[in-house]
BAZA-81091 format. One record per residue (C-alpha): residue in three letters; x, y, z; residue number from 1. Coordinates in Angstrom, 1 decimal, padded with zeros to 4 digits. Example, Ala and Ser with C-alpha at 12.3 -4.5 7.8 and 13.67 -1.06 7.14 Angstrom:
# BAZA-81091
SITE,aa,px,py,pz,i
SITE,ala,012.3,-004.5,007.8,1
SITE,ser,013.7,-001.1,007.1,2
***
This chain:
# BAZA-81091
SITE,aa,px,py,pz,i
SITE,met,-076.6,094.1,040.1,1
SITE,thr,-073.8,093.2,037.7,2
SITE,thr,-072.3,096.1,035.8,3
SITE,phe,-071.5,095.5,032.1,4
SITE,leu,-069.2,097.6,030.0,5
SITE,thr,-069.3,098.0,026.3,6
SITE,ile,-066.2,097.4,024.2,7
SITE,ala,-065.8,101.2,023.7,8
SITE,gln,-065.9,101.7,027.5,9
SITE,val,-063.3,099.0,028.1,10
SITE,ala,-061.1,100.5,025.3,11
SITE,glu,-061.3,103.8,027.0,12
SITE,ala,-060.6,102.4,030.5,13
SITE,thr,-057.6,100.3,029.4,14
SITE,gly,-056.1,102.4,026.6,15
SITE,leu,-056.4,099.4,024.2,16
SITE,ser,-058.1,099.8,020.9,17
SITE,thr,-061.3,098.0,020.2,18
SITE,his,-059.4,096.1,017.4,19
SITE,thr,-056.9,094.9,020.0,20
SITE,leu,-059.7,093.7,022.4,21
SITE,arg,-061.3,091.8,019.6,22
SITE,tyr,-057.9,090.3,018.7,23
SITE,tyr,-057.3,089.2,022.3,24
SITE,glu,-060.6,087.4,022.3,25
SITE,arg,-059.9,085.8,018.9,26
SITE,ile,-056.5,084.4,020.0,27
SITE,gly,-057.8,083.1,023.3,28
SITE,leu,-056.4,085.6,025.7,29
SITE,leu,-059.9,086.7,026.7,30
SITE,asp,-062.5,084.1,027.5,31
SITE,ser,-065.6,084.2,025.4,32
SITE,val,-067.0,087.7,026.1,33
SITE,gln,-070.7,087.8,026.7,34
SITE,arg,-072.9,089.4,024.0,35
SITE,arg,-076.1,091.2,024.1,36
SITE,asp,-079.0,090.3,021.9,37
SITE,asn,-077.8,092.7,019.2,38
SITE,gly,-074.4,090.9,019.2,39
SITE,his,-072.4,093.6,020.9,40
SITE,arg,-069.8,092.5,023.4,41
SITE,val,-070.3,093.3,027.1,42
SITE,phe,-067.5,093.0,029.7,43
SITE,arg,-068.1,092.0,033.3,44
SITE,ala,-066.0,093.0,036.3,45
SITE,glu,-064.3,089.6,036.2,46
SITE,asp,-063.3,090.2,032.5,47
SITE,met,-061.8,093.6,033.5,48
SITE,thr,-059.8,092.0,036.4,49
SITE,trp,-058.4,089.4,034.0,50
SITE,leu,-057.7,092.0,031.3,51
SITE,glu,-055.8,094.1,033.8,52
SITE,phe,-053.7,091.1,034.7,53
SITE,leu,-053.0,090.4,031.1,54
SITE,leu,-051.9,094.0,030.6,55
SITE,arg,-049.5,093.7,033.4,56
SITE,leu,-048.0,090.6,031.8,57
SITE,arg,-047.8,092.3,028.5,58
SITE,asp,-046.2,095.5,030.1,59
SITE,thr,-043.5,093.4,031.7,60
SITE,gly,-042.6,091.9,028.4,61
SITE,met,-044.2,088.5,028.5,62
SITE,pro,-044.6,087.2,024.9,63
SITE,ile,-048.1,086.7,023.6,64
SITE,ala,-047.4,082.9,023.2,65
SITE,gln,-046.7,082.6,026.9,66
SITE,met,-049.8,084.7,027.7,67
SITE,gln,-051.8,082.3,025.6,68
SITE,ala,-050.4,079.3,027.4,69
SITE,tyr,-051.2,080.9,030.7,70
SITE,ala,-054.8,081.7,029.6,71
SITE,ala,-055.3,078.1,028.3,72
SITE,leu,-054.1,076.7,031.7,73
SITE,arg,-056.5,079.1,033.5,74
SITE,arg,-059.4,077.8,031.5,75
SITE,gln,-058.6,074.3,032.7,76
SITE,gly,-059.6,075.3,036.2,77
SITE,asp,-057.9,074.9,039.5,78
SITE,ser,-056.5,071.4,039.2,79
SITE,leu,-053.1,070.7,040.7,80
SITE,glu,-051.6,070.4,037.3,81
SITE,ser,-053.0,073.6,036.0,82
SITE,val,-052.2,075.6,039.1,83
SITE,ser,-048.6,074.2,039.2,84
SITE,ala,-048.1,074.9,035.5,85
SITE,arg,-049.4,078.5,035.9,86
SITE,gln,-047.2,079.0,039.0,87
SITE,arg,-044.1,077.7,037.1,88
SITE,leu,-044.8,080.0,034.2,89
SITE,leu,-045.1,083.0,036.4,90
SITE,glu,-042.0,082.0,038.4,91
SITE,leu,-040.0,081.9,035.1,92
SITE,his,-041.4,085.3,034.1,93
SITE,ala,-040.6,086.8,037.5,94
SITE,ala,-037.0,085.5,037.3,95
SITE,ala,-036.6,087.0,033.9,96
SITE,leu,-038.0,090.3,035.2,97
SITE,glu,-035.6,090.3,038.2,98
SITE,ala,-032.7,089.7,035.9,99
SITE,glu,-033.8,092.6,033.7,100
SITE,leu,-034.2,094.8,036.7,101
SITE,arg,-030.7,094.0,037.9,102
SITE,ala,-029.3,094.8,034.4,103
SITE,arg,-031.2,098.0,034.3,104
SITE,ala,-030.0,098.9,037.8,105
SITE,glu,-026.4,098.3,036.7,106
SITE,thr,-027.0,100.5,033.6,107
SITE,leu,-028.6,103.2,035.8,108
SITE,ala,-025.5,103.1,038.1,109
SITE,val,-023.2,103.6,035.1,110
SITE,leu,-025.4,106.5,033.9,111
SITE,arg,-025.3,108.1,037.3,112
SITE,val,-021.5,107.9,037.4,113
SITE,lys,-021.3,109.4,034.0,114
SITE,leu,-023.6,112.3,035.1,115
SITE,val,-021.3,113.0,038.0,116
SITE,val,-018.3,113.0,035.6,117
SITE,tyr,-020.1,115.5,033.4,118
SITE,asp,-021.0,117.7,036.4,119
SITE,gly,-017.3,117.8,037.2,120
SITE,ile,-016.3,118.6,033.6,121
SITE,arg,-019.0,121.3,033.4,122
SITE,ala,-017.8,122.9,036.6,123
SITE,arg,-014.2,123.0,035.4,124
SITE,ile,-015.3,124.5,032.1,125
SITE,glu,-017.4,127.1,033.8,126
SITE,ala,-014.6,127.9,036.3,127
SITE,ala,-012.1,128.3,033.3,128
SITE,lys,-014.5,130.6,031.5,129
SITE,ala,-014.9,132.7,034.7,130
SITE,thr,-011.2,132.8,035.1,131
SITE,glu,-010.7,133.8,031.4,132
SITE,gly,-013.2,136.6,031.9,133
SITE,thr,-011.3,137.9,034.9,134
SITE,glu,-007.9,137.6,033.2,135
SITE,ala,-009.2,139.3,030.2,136
SITE,thr,-010.3,142.3,032.3,137
SITE,glu,-007.1,142.3,034.3,138
SITE,gly,-005.1,141.8,031.1,139
SITE,ala,-006.6,144.9,029.5,140
SITE,lys,-005.7,147.0,032.5,141
SITE,gly,-002.2,145.6,032.7,142
SITE,ser,-001.3,145.5,029.0,143
SITE,ala,-000.2,149.2,028.9,144
SITE,ser,002.0,148.9,031.9,145
SITE,ser,003.5,145.6,030.8,146
SITE,ser,004.4,147.0,027.4,147
SITE,leu,006.3,149.8,029.1,148
SITE,lys,008.1,147.4,031.4,149
SITE,ser,009.1,145.2,028.5,150
SITE,lys,010.9,148.1,026.9,151
SITE,his,013.0,148.7,030.0,152
SITE,lys,014.0,145.1,030.7,153
SITE,pro,017.6,144.7,031.8,154
SITE,lys,019.7,142.6,029.5,155
SITE,arg,020.3,139.0,030.5,156
SITE,gln,023.5,138.5,032.4,157
SITE,pro,025.6,135.4,031.5,158
SITE,asn,024.6,132.5,033.6,159
SITE,glu,027.3,131.2,035.9,160
SITE,asp,026.0,127.7,035.6,161
SITE,ala,026.0,127.8,031.8,162
SITE,his,028.0,125.2,029.9,163
SITE,asp,031.7,126.0,029.5,164
SITE,pro,032.2,126.4,025.7,165
SITE,asp,035.9,125.5,025.9,166
SITE,his,035.2,122.2,027.7,167
SITE,pro,031.9,120.7,026.3,168
SITE,his,031.8,118.0,028.9,169
SITE,arg,032.4,120.2,031.9,170
SITE,thr,030.3,122.9,033.5,171
SITE,ser,031.5,125.7,035.7,172
SITE,arg,028.9,124.7,038.3,173
SITE,lys,030.1,124.5,041.8,174
SITE,pro,028.8,121.8,044.2,175
SITE,arg,026.0,123.0,046.4,176
SITE,gln,026.0,122.8,050.1,177
SITE,pro,023.1,120.8,051.4,178
SITE,ala,020.7,122.9,053.4,179
SITE,gly,021.5,122.9,057.2,180
SITE,arg,024.7,120.8,056.9,181
SITE,pro,028.2,122.2,056.5,182
SITE,leu,030.5,120.6,053.9,183
SITE,arg,032.8,117.9,055.1,184
SITE,ser,036.3,119.2,055.8,185
SITE,gly,037.9,116.9,053.1,186
SITE,leu,035.5,118.1,050.5,187
SITE,ala,035.9,121.7,051.6,188
SITE,lys,039.7,121.4,051.3,189
SITE,ala,039.5,119.8,047.9,190
SITE,gln,037.2,122.7,046.7,191
SITE,gly,039.6,125.2,048.2,192
SITE,ser,042.5,123.8,046.2,193
SITE,arg,040.8,124.2,042.9,194
***
């Protein structure tokens, strides 16, 4: 026995409004839907299968004009021309979908990299806050002792390596001996004669 659904039942099953279902019929996306004696539309299982396919096309971004062209070709039956044209239309749509999926995958990859960057930034901020909290606690303990130490700091001794004020282009710096090697004898003698 064939099961028929009312337009309200189809609307509930598909999520489309009854207005949209009537519109789809009016523009040729739905074949002539059967009607009862009282004029109310009734949808068969085949209508539902076709409608589900149309919704997939719509959900993948196929424009209504292309959906109408596909529906018109379908109504022509399974001639070689009709089948070839429908196949070509779906191939073009599939290629567009694949390109969109690649673009979305690239965008998703960029977003994932950005999320990793933000994870790193957040971790550094949280670590800095934790360090500040520790330093603030230690700073409060050490502030009294550091203020006492600062009062008893020894005065700075003049730096031997400081610039010689009498000779602005000369310093009193002595050449350093490289670590692990003695100075050459000629250099050592020259330094001794100074």
